C-alpha positions in Angstrom: 1.1 12.8 16.9 -2.6 12.2 17.9 -2.6 10.0 21.0 -6.0 8.2 21.7 -7.0 5.4 24.0 -7.0 1.9 22.2 -10.9 1.9 22.1 -11.1 5.2 20.4 -8.3 4.2 17.9 -10.3 0.9 17.0 -13.6 3.0 16.6 -11.8 5.7 14.3 -10.0 3.0 12.4 -13.2 1.1 11.8 -15.1 4.4 10.6 -12.2 5.2 8.3 -12.2 1.7 6.7 -15.9 1.8 6.4 -16.0 5.2 4.7 -13.3 4.0 2.1 -15.6 1.1 1.4 -18.6 3.4 1.0 -16.6 5.6 -1.3 -15.8 2.9 -3.8 -19.4 1.5 -3.6 -20.7 5.1 -4.5 -18.1 5.5 -7.3 -19.3 2.3 -8.8 -23.0 3.0 -8.1 -22.7 6.6 -9.8 -20.9 5.4 -12.7 -23.4 2.5 -13.3 -26.3 4.9 -13.4 -24.6 7.1 -16.0 -22.8 4.8 -18.4 -23.4 1.6 -20.2 -21.9 -1.7 -19.1 -19.0 -1.6 -21.6 -18.0 1.8 -20.7 -18.2 0.8 -17.0 -15.9 -2.2 -17.7 -13.3 0.2 -19.3 -13.6 2.7 -16.5 -13.1 0.0 -13.8 -10.3 -1.5 -15.7 -8.5 2.0 -15.6 -9.1 2.1 -11.9 -7.7 -1.4 -11.5 -4.7 -0.5 -13.6 -4.1 2.6 -11.4 -4.5 0.7 -8.2 -1.8 -1.7 -9.4 0.6 0.9 -10.5 0.2 2.9 -7.3 2.1 0.1 -5.6 5.2 0.8 -7.8 4.9 4.4 -6.8 4.3 3.7 -3.2 7.5 1.4 -3.1 6.5 -0.4 0.0 5.9 2.5 2.3 2.6 1.2 3.3 4.4 -1.4 5.5 8.1 -0.4 5.6 7.4 2.3 7.9 6.3 0.0 10.7 9.0 -2.6 9.8 11.7 -0.1 10.2 10.0 1.6 13.2 11.7 5.0 12.6 9.9 8.3 13.3 11.8 10.1 10.6 12.3 9.2 7.0 15.5 10.0 5.0 14.6 12.7 2.4 16.9 11.3 -0.2 15.6 7.7 0.1 12.0 8.9 0.0 12.4 10.8 -3.2 14.6 8.3 -4.8 12.0 5.5 -4.3 9.1 7.8 -5.6 10.9 8.9 -8.6 11.9 5.2 -9.4 8.4 4.0 -9.0 7.0 6.8 -11.1 9.5 6.3 -13.9 8.7 2.5 -14.0 5.0 3.2 -13.9 5.2 5.6 -16.9 7.3 3.1 -18.9 4.7 0.3 -18.3 1.9 2.7 -19.2 3.7 3.6 -22.4 4.5 -0.1 -23.3 0.8 -1.1 -22.8 -0.5 1.9 -24.8 -2.7 3.0 -21.9 -4.1 6.5 -21.2 -1.5 8.6 -19.3 -4.2 9.8 -17.1 -3.8 6.4 -15.3 -0.5 7.7 -14.0 -2.2 10.6 -12.3 -4.8 8.2 -10.8 -1.9 6.1 -9.6 -0.4 8.9 -7.9 -3.5 9.7 -5.9 -4.0 6.1 -4.8 -0.2 6.0 -3.8 -0.5 8.9 -1.6 -3.2 7.2 0.2 -1.1 4.0 0.6 1.9 5.9 1.9 -0.3 7.7 4.4 -1.9 4.4 5.6 1.8 3.3 6.3 2.1 6.4 8.7 -1.2 5.5 10.3 0.0 2.1 11.2 3.4 3.5 12.5 2.0 6.5 14.5 -1.6 4.9 15.4 -3.1 8.2 14.1 -6.5 6.8 13.4 -8.5 9.8 14.1 -6.6 11.7 11.4 -7.2 8.6 9.1 -10.9 9.1 9.7 -10.8 12.8 9.1 -8.8 12.2 5.7 -11.3 9.5 4.5 -14.5 11.6 5.5 -13.0 14.7 3.7 -12.4 12.5 0.6 -16.0 11.1 0.6 -17.3 14.7 1.0 -15.3 16.1 -1.8 -16.4 13.3 -4.2 -20.0 13.6 -3.2 -19.7 17.4 -3.7 -18.2 17.0 -7.2 -20.8 14.3 -8.3 -24.0 15.6 -6.7 -23.4 19.4 -6.6 -21.2 20.1 -9.5 -22.8 17.4 -11.5 -19.4 16.1 -12.7 -19.5 12.9 -14.8 -15.8 12.4 -15.0 -16.1 9.9 -12.0 -12.5 8.5 -12.0 -10.9 12.0 -12.4 -12.7 13.3 -9.4 -12.4 10.2 -7.4 -8.5 10.6 -7.9 -8.7 14.4 -7.0 -10.9 13.7 -3.9 -8.4 11.0 -2.8 -5.2 13.1 -3.5 -6.0 16.3 -1.8 -6.8 15.2 1.8 -3.9 12.5 1.7 -1.4 15.0 0.5 -2.3 17.5 3.3 -2.2 14.7 5.9 1.3 13.6 4.5 2.5 17.2 4.9 1.3 17.0 8.6 2.9 13.6 9.3 6.0 12.9 7.3 9.1 13.9 9.2 12.4 14.0 7.2 15.9 13.7 8.1 18.9 14.8 5.9 21.6 12.6 7.3 22.0 9.9 4.9 24.4 10.1 1.8 23.3 9.1 -1.7 25.0 5.7 -1.2 22.9 5.0 1.9 19.7 6.2 0.0 20.7 3.6 -2.7 21.1 0.8 0.0 17.6 1.9 1.4 16.1 1.3 -2.0 17.7 -2.1 -2.2 16.4 -2.9 1.3 12.9 -1.8 0.5 12.9 -3.5 -2.9 11.5 -6.9 -1.7 8.8 -5.4 0.3 7.7 -3.3 -2.7 7.8 -6.2 -5.1 5.8 -8.3 -2.6 3.2 -5.6 -2.4 2.9 -5.3 -6.1 2.9 -9.0 -6.7 0.2 -9.4 -4.0 -2.0 -6.7 -5.6 -1.4 -8.2 -9.1 -2.6 -11.6 -7.7 -6.1 -9.9 -6.9 -6.2 -7.7 -10.0 -4.2 -9.4 -12.7 -7.6 -10.6 -14.1 -7.8 -7.1 -15.9 -4.9 -8.1 -18.1 -6.3 -11.6 -19.0 -9.7 -10.2 -19.7 -8.0 -7.5 -21.9 -5.8 -10.0 -23.7 -8.8 -12.4 -24.4 -10.7 -9.5 -25.7 -13.4 -10.1 -23.0 -13.0 -6.6 -21.3 -16.7 -6.0 -22.0 -17.6 -8.5 -19.4 -14.9 -7.5 -16.8 -17.4 -5.5 -14.6 -19.4 -8.6 -14.1 -16.6 -10.0 -12.1 -14.9 -7.0 -10.7 -17.9 -5.3 -9.1 -18.9 -8.3 -6.9 -15.1 -9.0 -6.3 -14.5 -5.6 -5.1 -17.5 -5.8 -2.9 -16.3 -9.0 -1.2 -12.7 -7.7 -1.1 -13.9 -4.6 1.0 -15.5 -6.9 3.5 -12.0 -8.2 4.1 -11.1 -4.7 5.4 -12.7 -5.7 8.6 -9.8 -8.2 9.5 -7.4 -5.6 8.3 -8.8 -3.3 11.0 -8.0 -6.1 13.6 -4.7 -6.5 12.0 -3.7 -2.9 12.3 -5.1 -2.9 16.0 -3.0 -6.0 16.9 0.2 -5.7 14.7 2.2 -3.2 16.8 1.8 -5.4 19.8 2.7 -8.5 18.0 5.8 -6.9 16.7 6.9 -5.7 20.2 5.5 -8.3 22.7 5.2 -12.1 22.8 1.4 -11.9 22.4 -0.9 -14.8 23.0 -1.1 -15.8 19.2 -3.7 -18.7 19.8 -6.0 -16.0 21.2 -5.6 -13.8 18.3 -6.1 -16.6 15.8 -9.5 -17.4 17.5 -10.4 -13.6 17.0 -9.6 -13.9 13.2 -11.4 -17.2 12.9 -14.5 -15.9 14.5 -14.5 -12.8 12.4 -14.0 -15.0 9.3 -17.1 -17.1 10.1 -19.3 -14.1 10.7 -18.0 -12.4 7.5 -18.8 -15.6 5.6 -22.4 -15.7 6.9 -22.8 -11.8 6.3 -21.3 -12.0 2.9 -23.5 -14.8 1.8 -26.8 -13.4 2.9 -26.4 -9.7 2.1 -24.2 -9.8 -1.0 -27.2 -10.6 -3.5 -29.5 -7.7 -3.1 -26.6 -5.2 -2.5 -24.7 -6.1 -5.7 -28.0 -6.0 -7.6 -28.6 -2.5 -6.2 -25.2 -1.3 -7.0 -25.1 -2.6 -10.4 -28.6 -1.4 -11.3 -29.7 -5.1 -11.9 -27.0 -5.8 -14.5 -25.0 -8.3 -12.3 -26.7 -11.1 -10.1 -25.0 -13.9 -8.4 -26.3 -17.6 -7.8 -26.2 -19.2 -4.3 -23.2 -21.2 -5.5 -21.4 -18.1 -6.7 -22.2 -16.4 -3.3 -20.8 -19.4 -1.5 -17.6 -19.3 -3.5 -17.1 -15.5 -2.9 -17.9 -15.8 0.8 -15.4 -18.7 1.1 -12.8 -16.4 -0.3 -13.6 -13.8 2.3 -13.1 -16.4 5.1 -9.8 -17.6 3.8 -8.6 -14.0 3.3 -9.4 -13.3 6.9 -7.5 -16.2 8.2 -4.6 -15.3 5.8 -4.6 -11.8 7.3 -3.6 -13.3 10.7 -0.8 -15.4 9.0 0.5 -12.3 7.1 1.3 -10.6 10.5 3.4 -13.6 11.5 5.1 -13.8 8.2 5.8 -10.0 8.3 7.5 -10.2 11.6 9.3 -13.5 11.3 10.3 -13.8 7.8 12.6 -12.3 5.3 10.8 -10.0 2.7 12.2 -12.2 -0.1 10.5 -15.3 1.4 7.2 -13.4 1.4 7.8 -12.4 -2.1 8.4 -16.0 -3.5 5.3 -17.2 -1.8 3.1 -14.8 -3.4 4.9 -14.9 -6.7 4.4 -18.7 -7.0 0.7 -18.1 -6.2 0.4 -15.4 -8.9 2.0 -17.6 -11.6 -0.5 -20.4 -10.7 -3.3 -18.0 -10.7 -2.5 -16.5 -14.0 -2.4 -20.0 -15.5 -5.7 -21.1 -14.0 -7.3 -17.8 -14.8 -6.4 -17.8 -18.5 -7.9 -21.4 -19.0 -10.9 -20.7 -16.8 -12.0 -17.4 -18.5 -11.5 -19.2 -21.9 -14.0 -21.9 -20.7 -16.3 -20.2 -18.3 -15.9 -16.4 -19.1 -16.0 -14.1 -16.1 -17.2 -16.9 -13.8 -13.8 -18.6 -14.5 -12.1 -15.7 -12.8 -14.1 -16.6 -9.6 -13.0 -20.3 -9.8 -9.3 -19.3 -10.3 -9.5 -16.9 -7.3 -11.0 -19.6 -5.1 -8.3 -22.1 -6.1 -5.3 -19.9 -5.6 -6.7 -18.3 -2.2 -6.8 -21.9 -1.0 -3.3 -22.5 -2.1 -1.9 -19.3 -0.6 -3.6 -19.9 2.7 -2.2 -23.3 2.9 1.3 -22.2 2.0 1.3 -19.5 4.9 -0.2 -21.9 7.4 2.8 -24.3 6.7 5.2 -21.5 7.1 3.8 -20.1 10.3 2.4 -23.0 12.3 5.9 -23.5 14.0 5.7 -19.9 15.4 2.2 -20.7 16.7 3.5 -23.7 18.4 6.5 -22.0 20.0 4.4 -19.1 21.2 1.7 -21.3 22.8 4.3 -23.1 24.8 
C-alpha cells in the first residue's frame, strides 16, 4: 500500500478526479467533432447504458470494501458476485435488444468502480492518479495518433487496461470461506449493490424514457450539459473520500464538516452558473446552449447534490443498507413518473425539471433521516 501524508492524498485524489472529468469531456468533444447529433445521442445512450450495467457487475464493491474494512477479499465471494452481475447484465441486454458491445463497455467501467472501492479502503490516491492519467494518455493516443474513430470502444479499452493492472496490484484474496459463506456474503452485499444500481438509475433512467418516447435524437441536448454539471459534483466526492474514513472511525465534528460541504456547494453553484455556458457551447460545437434559467436549475442541482454527499456519509455509517435502498427507490419511482410527463410536454428540458424536483425530494428525505445524528454529535 502507498502511504502518503493527508495533504498529498488530497492533492492526488483531486488530480485523479479532475483527470476523469477531462477524459469524459474529451470523449464528448471528439465525438461531437466527428459525428452528427443523432449519432452522438445514440453513442451517449450506449455509454449511459454501460454505466448503469457496470453497477450490476461491480455488485457494490465500490463501497462494500470500506464498509467491511477487511484487507482481504474472499475469492469465492468475489467471483460469485462478478459472475452473478455479469449474467444479469447480459440478460438485460438481450431483453432490451441492445448491442452486446455494451457488455464489454460495462466490464471496463465496473473495473474502475471496483478499483475506486479499494482506493477508498487503502487510501492509495497516488495510484488512483497514475491509473487515471494512464487512461487519459491511452485514449488520447488512440484518438490523436492512431486516428481511431470508434470512440466508445477505445474509451472502454483505455479505462480497462490501467484499472485491471491496478486491481492485480491491490486486490488481496483469502481462500478460507466455504461456498455457503460466499452465498451469505452475496446476500449481505445485495442491498448495497441494489442501492448503487438504483442510485445510478435515478441519474440516468432518462435514457430509457427518451428511448421509449422515441425522442433519443434529442438525448444529447440533455445528457451533455447534465454530465458537465454532474462532473462538478465530483469535487464534494473528493472531500467525502477525504473525510469518510475518519467519520467511520471517530466521533468527528459533523457540524464543521457540514459547513465545509455547504461552502463548497455555494462556490460550485456560482462556478457552475458562470462558466457552464461557454464551456458547454464549446464542447458541443455550438449544438447545445443553455438559457440563464436552465443554468440556474442545473447549478441548483449541483448545490443540492453537494449537500447530499454529506448526508450520504452519515447514512452509510448509521443506517441499514435496505433503508438506504428504499429512500433512493422511492425517489427513482417518483423521478420516472415526473420524467415521463415532463419530457412529453417539454421535451429534453422536461428531464431537467424532473431532476430538480426529485433532487430536492431526495435531499429532504436524507436531511430528515440524519438530523438526529447531527444533533447528538454536536452535543
